N, CA, C and O atoms as a Tinker XYZ file with bonds, in Angstrom:
   308  protein
     1  N    -22.796000   10.992000    6.180000    73     2
     2  CA   -21.567000   11.522000    7.105000    64     1     3
     3  C    -21.128000    9.993000    7.777000    63     2     4     5
     4  O    -21.797000    8.963000    7.859000    81     3
     5  N    -19.751000   10.282000    8.211000    73     3     6
     6  CA   -18.872000    9.427000    8.291000    64     5     7
     7  C    -19.176000    8.503000    9.557000    63     6     8     9
     8  O    -20.045000    9.116000   10.177000    81     7
     9  N    -18.864000    7.264000   10.272000    73     7    10
    10  CA   -19.424000    6.918000   11.334000    64     9    11
    11  C    -18.362000    7.332000   12.510000    63    10    12    13
    12  O    -17.154000    7.299000   12.277000    81    11
    13  N    -18.806000    7.669000   13.604000    73    11    14
    14  CA   -17.972000    7.708000   14.597000    64    13    15
    15  C    -17.364000    6.272000   15.641000    63    14    16    17
    16  O    -18.013000    5.499000   16.344000    81    15
    17  N    -16.181000    6.330000   15.426000    73    15    18
    18  CA   -15.034000    5.490000   16.087000    64    17    19
    19  C    -14.432000    5.503000   17.235000    63    18    20    21
    20  O    -13.642000    6.444000   17.173000    81    19
    21  N    -14.328000    4.866000   18.520000    73    19    22
    22  CA   -13.934000    5.023000   19.638000    64    21    23
    23  C    -13.301000    3.462000   20.130000    63    22    24    25
    24  O    -13.760000    2.320000   20.089000    81    23
    25  N    -11.852000    4.130000   20.669000    73    23    26
    26  CA   -11.048000    3.426000   20.677000    64    25    27
    27  C    -10.266000    3.712000   21.967000    63    26    28    29
    28  O    -10.377000    4.841000   22.444000    81    27
    29  N     -9.468000    2.786000   22.597000    73    27    30
    30  CA    -9.044000    2.829000   23.884000    64    29    31
    31  C     -7.608000    3.243000   23.445000    63    30    32    33
    32  O     -7.125000    2.322000   24.104000    81    31
    33  N     -6.772000    3.693000   23.031000    73    31    34
    34  CA    -5.490000    3.716000   22.902000    64    33    35
    35  C     -4.675000    2.499000   24.400000    63    34    36    37
    36  O     -5.231000    2.213000   25.460000    81    35
    37  N     -3.310000    2.054000   23.940000    73    35    38
    38  CA    -2.632000    1.320000   25.418000    64    37    39
    39  C     -1.606000    2.578000   24.793000    63    38    40    41
    40  O     -1.685000    3.446000   23.923000    81    39
    41  N     -0.765000    2.180000   25.642000    73    39    42
    42  CA     0.594000    2.983000   26.203000    64    41    43
    43  C      1.257000    3.281000   24.797000    63    42    44    45
    44  O      1.259000    4.501000   24.631000    81    43
    45  N      1.787000    2.654000   23.788000    73    43    46
    46  CA     2.454000    2.768000   22.036000    64    45    47
    47  C      1.413000    3.461000   21.639000    63    46    48    49
    48  O      1.872000    4.528000   21.232000    81    47
    49  N     -0.365000    3.463000   21.463000    73    47    50
    50  CA    -0.717000    3.782000   20.403000    64    49    51
    51  C     -0.992000    5.484000   21.200000    63    50    52    53
    52  O     -1.113000    6.469000   20.470000    81    51
    53  N     -1.048000    5.590000   22.488000    73    51    54
    54  CA    -0.872000    7.210000   23.001000    64    53    55
    55  C      0.338000    8.081000   22.472000    63    54    56    57
    56  O      0.276000    9.165000   21.893000    81    55
    57  N      1.496000    7.314000   22.826000    73    55    58
    58  CA     2.725000    7.978000   22.790000    64    57    59
    59  C      2.366000    8.104000   20.907000    63    58    60    61
    60  O      2.545000    9.261000   20.530000    81    59
    61  N      2.163000    7.669000   20.388000    73    59    62
    62  CA     2.151000    7.776000   18.569000    64    61    63
    63  C      1.194000    8.975000   18.818000    63    62    64    65
    64  O      1.490000   10.001000   18.206000    81    63
    65  N      0.261000    9.008000   19.494000    73    63    66
    66  CA    -0.987000   10.257000   19.313000    64    65    67
    67  C     -0.496000   11.270000   19.423000    63    66    68    69
    68  O     -0.654000   12.240000   18.682000    81    67
    69  N      0.159000   11.193000   20.348000    73    67    70
    70  CA     1.184000   12.298000   20.678000    64    69    71
    71  C      1.749000   13.126000   20.222000    63    70    72    73
    72  O      1.629000   14.349000   20.149000    81    71
    73  N      2.658000   12.132000   19.768000    73    71    74
    74  CA     3.683000   12.363000   18.260000    64    73    75
    75  C      3.251000   13.055000   17.335000    63    74    76    77
    76  O      3.971000   13.856000   16.740000    81    75
    77  N      1.536000   12.793000   16.952000    73    75    78
    78  CA     1.065000   12.812000   15.535000    64    77    79
    79  C      0.372000   14.280000   15.402000    63    78    80    81
    80  O      0.239000   14.815000   14.301000    81    79
    81  N     -0.114000   14.966000   16.776000    73    79    82
    82  CA    -0.750000   15.799000   17.647000    64    81    83
    83  C      0.072000   16.795000   17.918000    63    82    84    85
    84  O     -0.632000   17.805000   17.908000    81    83
    85  N      1.260000   17.111000   18.174000    73    83    86
    86  CA     2.495000   17.720000   18.770000    64    85    87
    87  C      2.164000   18.997000   18.304000    63    86    88    89
    88  O      2.053000   20.047000   18.937000    81    87
    89  N      2.018000   18.761000   17.079000    73    87    90
    90  CA     1.875000   20.285000   16.306000    64    89    91
    91  C      0.271000   20.942000   16.364000    63    90    92    93
    92  O     -0.180000   21.742000   15.544000    81    91
    93  N     -0.397000   20.430000   17.457000    73    91    94
    94  CA    -1.803000   21.113000   17.122000    64    93    95
    95  C     -2.802000   20.255000   16.111000    63    94    96    97
    96  O     -3.928000   20.711000   15.916000    81    95
    97  N     -2.388000   18.966000   15.438000    73    95    98
    98  CA    -3.318000   18.654000   14.447000    64    97    99
    99  C     -4.113000   18.133000   15.825000    63    98   100   101
   100  O     -3.758000   17.974000   16.993000    81    99
   101  N     -5.723000   17.895000   14.891000    73    99   102
   102  CA    -6.357000   17.574000   15.720000    64   101   103
   103  C     -6.425000   16.022000   15.928000    63   102   104   105
   104  O     -6.075000   15.366000   14.946000    81   103
   105  N     -6.722000   15.493000   16.769000    73   103   106
   106  CA    -6.809000   14.239000   16.574000    64   105   107
   107  C     -7.517000   13.145000   16.093000    63   106   108   109
   108  O     -7.280000   11.951000   16.278000    81   107
   109  N     -8.763000   13.877000   15.204000    73   107   110
   110  CA    -9.356000   13.171000   14.155000    64   109   111
   111  C     -8.374000   13.042000   13.035000    63   110   112   113
   112  O     -7.962000   11.953000   12.637000    81   111
   113  N     -8.063000   14.044000   12.609000    73   111   114
   114  CA    -7.148000   14.328000   11.736000    64   113   115
   115  C     -5.921000   13.308000   11.408000    63   114   116   117
   116  O     -5.593000   12.620000   10.442000    81   115
   117  N     -5.324000   13.614000   12.943000    73   115   118
   118  CA    -4.592000   12.505000   13.257000    64   117   119
   119  C     -4.687000   11.104000   13.004000    63   118   120   121
   120  O     -3.866000   10.644000   12.211000    81   119
   121  N     -5.674000   10.191000   13.609000    73   119   122
   122  CA    -6.372000    9.309000   13.525000    64   121   123
   123  C     -6.771000    8.859000   11.944000    63   122   124   125
   124  O     -6.536000    7.804000   11.353000    81   123
   125  N     -7.402000    9.969000   11.540000    73   123   126
   126  CA    -7.669000    9.826000    9.961000    64   125   127
   127  C     -6.621000    9.602000    9.215000    63   126   128   129
   128  O     -6.879000    8.744000    8.371000    81   127
   129  N     -5.602000    9.980000    9.159000    73   127   130
   130  CA    -4.653000   10.002000    8.604000    64   129   131
   131  C     -3.313000    8.648000    8.409000    63   130   132   133
   132  O     -2.685000    8.246000    7.429000    81   131
   133  N     -3.315000    8.319000    9.670000    73   131   134
   134  CA    -2.706000    7.444000   10.097000    64   133   135
   135  C     -3.276000    6.098000    9.901000    63   134   136   137
   136  O     -2.858000    4.967000   10.148000    81   135
   137  N     -4.252000    6.521000    9.434000    73   135   138
   138  CA    -5.171000    5.144000    8.978000    64   137   139
   139  C     -5.342000    5.075000    7.399000    63   138   140   141
   140  O     -5.412000    3.953000    6.899000    81   139
   141  N     -5.414000    6.212000    6.565000    73   139   142
   142  CA    -4.412000    5.707000    5.641000    64   141   143
   143  C     -3.882000    5.621000    5.140000    63   142   144   145
   144  O     -3.963000    5.136000    4.011000    81   143
   145  N     -2.723000    6.178000    5.857000    73   143   146
   146  CA    -1.552000    5.862000    5.532000    64   145   147
   147  C     -1.135000    4.060000    5.643000    63   146   148   149
   148  O     -0.642000    3.238000    4.869000    81   147
   149  N     -1.582000    4.045000    6.875000    73   147   150
   150  CA    -1.437000    2.430000    7.112000    64   149   151
   151  C     -2.407000    1.223000    6.058000    63   150   152   153
   152  O     -2.017000    0.074000    5.850000    81   151
   153  N     -3.782000    1.842000    5.464000    73   151   154
   154  CA    -4.141000    1.029000    4.590000    64   153   155
   155  C     -2.885000    1.131000    3.479000    63   154   156   157
   156  O     -2.057000    0.239000    3.295000    81   155
   157  N     -2.929000    2.305000    2.843000    73   155   158
   158  CA    -1.745000    2.112000    1.591000    64   157   159
   159  C     -0.551000    1.120000    1.657000    63   158   160   161
   160  O     -0.033000    0.366000    0.834000    81   159
   161  N     -0.307000    1.434000    3.027000    73   159   162
   162  CA     0.934000    0.260000    3.304000    64   161   163
   163  C      1.456000   -1.070000    2.716000    63   162   164   165
   164  O      2.379000   -1.676000    2.170000    81   163
   165  N     -0.540000   -1.100000    3.515000    73   163   166
   166  CA    -0.841000   -2.535000    3.289000    64   165   167
   167  C     -1.097000   -2.807000    2.177000    63   166   168   169
   168  O     -0.882000   -3.915000    1.687000    81   167
   169  N     -1.618000   -1.813000    1.561000    73   167   170
   170  CA    -1.887000   -2.461000   -0.329000    64   169   171
   171  C     -0.557000   -2.512000   -1.012000    63   170   172   173
   172  O     -0.310000   -3.350000   -1.880000    81   171
   173  N      0.556000   -1.331000   -0.489000    73   171   174
   174  CA     1.522000   -1.294000   -1.061000    64   173   175
   175  C      2.042000   -2.659000   -0.849000    63   174   176   177
   176  O      2.364000   -3.122000   -1.944000    81   175
   177  N      2.286000   -3.614000    0.253000    73   175   178
   178  CA     3.013000   -4.688000    0.715000    64   177   179
   179  C      2.097000   -5.869000   -0.043000    63   178   180   181
   180  O      2.648000   -6.960000    0.100000    81   179
   181  N      0.889000   -5.953000   -0.786000    73   179   182
   182  CA     0.380000   -7.038000   -1.086000    64   181   183
   183  C      0.874000   -7.132000   -2.638000    63   182   184   185
   184  O      1.245000   -8.202000   -3.120000    81   183
   185  N      0.839000   -5.658000   -3.526000    73   183   186
   186  CA     1.014000   -6.019000   -4.620000    64   185   187
   187  C      2.678000   -5.702000   -4.647000    63   186   188   189
   188  O      3.054000   -5.359000   -5.768000    81   187
   189  N      3.690000   -5.751000   -3.671000    73   187   190
   190  CA     5.010000   -6.222000   -3.193000    64   189   191
   191  C      4.824000   -8.017000   -3.480000    63   190   192   193
   192  O      5.342000   -8.873000   -4.196000    81   191
   193  N      4.248000   -7.969000   -2.919000    73   191   194
   194  CA     4.213000   -9.526000   -3.261000    64   193   195
   195  C      3.883000  -10.491000   -3.943000    63   194   196   197
   196  O      4.434000  -11.592000   -3.932000    81   195
   197  N      2.429000   -9.974000   -4.967000    73   195   198
   198  CA     1.914000  -10.508000   -5.754000    64   197   199
   199  C      3.043000  -10.479000   -6.899000    63   198   200   201
   200  O      3.319000  -11.470000   -7.574000    81   199
   201  N      3.704000   -9.139000   -7.048000    73   199   202
   202  CA     5.100000   -8.778000   -8.089000    64   201   203
   203  C      5.982000   -9.812000   -7.873000    63   202   204   205
   204  O      6.336000  -10.500000   -8.830000    81   203
   205  N      6.459000  -10.063000   -6.582000    73   203   206
   206  CA     7.170000  -11.105000   -6.027000    64   205   207
   207  C      7.286000  -12.524000   -6.861000    63   206   208   209
   208  O      8.182000  -13.241000   -7.305000    81   207
   209  N      5.785000  -12.499000   -6.808000    73   207   210
   210  CA     5.407000  -13.921000   -6.726000    64   209   211
   211  C      5.196000  -14.551000   -8.709000    63   210   212   213
   212  O      5.403000  -15.644000   -9.237000    81   211
   213  N      4.677000  -13.124000   -9.294000    73   211   214
   214  CA     4.387000  -13.179000  -10.586000    64   213   215
   215  C      6.036000  -12.918000  -10.976000    63   214   216   217
   216  O      6.023000  -12.836000  -12.204000    81   215
   217  N      7.223000  -12.777000  -10.584000    73   215   218
   218  CA     8.570000  -13.241000  -10.929000    64   217   219
   219  C      9.136000  -14.187000  -11.271000    63   218   220   221
   220  O      9.800000  -14.479000  -12.265000    81   219
   221  N      8.588000  -15.117000   -9.605000    73   219   222
   222  CA     8.996000  -15.980000   -9.905000    64   221   223
   223  C      8.726000  -17.315000  -10.337000    63   222   224   225
   224  O      9.360000  -18.357000  -10.174000    81   223
   225  N      7.058000  -16.928000  -11.244000    73   223   226
   226  CA     6.453000  -17.791000  -11.628000    64   225   227
   227  C      7.232000  -17.936000  -13.221000    63   226   228   229
   228  O      7.148000  -17.037000  -14.058000    81   227
   229  N      8.024000  -19.289000  -13.464000    73   227   230
   230  CA     8.554000  -19.269000  -14.786000    64   229   231
   231  C      7.807000  -19.159000  -15.798000    63   230   232   233
   232  O      8.242000  -18.286000  -16.549000    81   231
   233  N      6.677000  -19.747000  -16.247000    73   231   234
   234  CA     5.518000  -20.128000  -17.070000    64   233   235
   235  C      4.892000  -18.161000  -17.356000    63   234   236   237
   236  O      4.832000  -17.450000  -18.359000    81   235
   237  N      4.670000  -18.022000  -16.414000    73   235   238
   238  CA     4.255000  -16.555000  -16.441000    64   237   239
   239  C      5.276000  -15.482000  -16.682000    63   238   240   241
   240  O      4.865000  -14.323000  -16.728000    81   239
   241  N      6.903000  -15.789000  -16.884000    73   239   242
   242  CA     7.847000  -14.750000  -17.307000    64   241   243
   243  C      8.289000  -15.575000  -18.851000    63   242   244   245
   244  O      8.711000  -14.797000  -19.706000    81   243
   245  N      8.243000  -16.630000  -19.142000    73   243   246
   246  CA     8.092000  -17.496000  -20.497000    64   245   247
   247  C      7.247000  -16.578000  -21.087000    63   246   248   249
   248  O      7.585000  -15.706000  -21.888000    81   247
   249  N      5.836000  -16.861000  -20.552000    73   247   250
   250  CA     4.539000  -16.104000  -21.440000    64   249   251
   251  C      5.224000  -14.138000  -22.036000    63   250   252   253
   252  O      5.281000  -13.550000  -23.116000    81   251
   253  N      5.465000  -13.917000  -21.107000    73   251   254
   254  CA     5.543000  -12.642000  -21.252000    64   253   255
   255  C      7.079000  -12.296000  -22.289000    63   254   256   257
   256  O      6.959000  -11.557000  -23.267000    81   255
   257  N      7.974000  -12.698000  -22.061000    73   255   258
   258  CA     8.868000  -12.321000  -22.634000    64   257   259
   259  C      8.167000  -13.049000  -24.549000    63   258   260   261
   260  O      8.514000  -12.432000  -25.556000    81   259
   261  N      7.321000  -14.216000  -24.666000    73   259   262
   262  CA     6.894000  -14.693000  -25.788000    64   261   263
   263  C      6.084000  -13.163000  -26.312000    63   262   264   265
   264  O      6.235000  -12.670000  -27.429000    81   263
   265  N      5.409000  -12.717000  -25.453000    73   263   266
   266  CA     4.492000  -12.157000  -26.024000    64   265   267
   267  C      5.413000  -10.762000  -26.676000    63   266   268   269
   268  O      5.172000  -10.275000  -27.781000    81   267
   269  N      6.373000  -10.319000  -25.842000    73   267   270
   270  CA     7.405000   -9.269000  -26.316000    64   269   271
   271  C      7.779000   -9.270000  -27.505000    63   270   272   273
   272  O      7.693000   -8.418000  -28.389000    81   271
   273  N      8.373000  -10.690000  -27.467000    73   271   274
   274  CA     8.997000  -11.000000  -29.165000    64   273   275
   275  C      7.954000  -10.360000  -30.078000    63   274   276   277
   276  O      8.064000   -9.346000  -30.767000    81   275
   277  N      6.623000  -11.418000  -29.881000    73   275   278
   278  CA     5.577000  -11.833000  -31.123000    64   277   279
   279  C      5.152000  -10.217000  -31.243000    63   278   280   281
   280  O      4.411000  -10.006000  -32.204000    81   279
   281  N      5.557000   -8.794000  -30.277000    73   279   282
   282  CA     5.003000   -7.353000  -30.305000    64   281   283
   283  C      6.324000   -6.886000  -31.095000    63   282   284   285
   284  O      6.281000   -5.944000  -31.887000    81   283
   285  N      7.632000   -7.687000  -30.799000    73   283   286
   286  CA     8.589000   -6.461000  -31.702000    64   285   287
   287  C      8.004000   -6.827000  -33.085000    63   286   288   289
   288  O      7.662000   -5.845000  -33.744000    81   287
   289  N      7.822000   -7.997000  -33.647000    73   287   290
   290  CA     7.956000   -8.112000  -35.033000    64   289   291
   291  C      6.496000   -6.956000  -35.456000    63   290   292   293
   292  O      6.073000   -6.808000  -36.602000    81   291
   293  N      6.082000   -6.439000  -34.541000    73   291   294
   294  CA     4.657000   -5.916000  -34.982000    64   293   295
   295  C      5.321000   -3.956000  -35.267000    63   294   296   297
   296  O      4.659000   -2.974000  -35.603000    81   295
   297  N      6.544000   -4.049000  -35.010000    73   295   298
   298  CA     7.357000   -2.659000  -34.844000    64   297   299
   299  C      7.204000   -2.430000  -36.672000    63   298   300   301
   300  O      7.325000   -3.161000  -37.655000    81   299
   301  N      6.893000   -1.066000  -36.438000    73   299   302
   302  CA     7.166000    0.175000  -37.590000    64   301   303
   303  C      7.801000    0.075000  -38.118000    63   302   304   305
   304  O      7.611000   -0.069000  -39.326000    81   303
   305  N      9.241000    0.088000  -37.452000    73   303   306
   306  CA    10.695000    0.709000  -37.896000    64   305   307
   307  C     11.465000   -0.103000  -36.820000    63   306   308
   308  O     12.687000    0.008000  -36.720000    81   307
């Protein structure tokens, strides 16, 4: 069974919750969906930052280029 979480929304959170539940969506469902979307957004931001870091890494780019050249010689046609 899931844990029960209690929070005290500030004015901004209350307004956001009102928007998310105006169509009749239960508060629990709205909060659960918002948490999942927020976690996915954070994960995507982290992945973008990691990709940018790798793209800026000259040594990594050189190694990747070498791997592609090596693989080209293995092509059947």
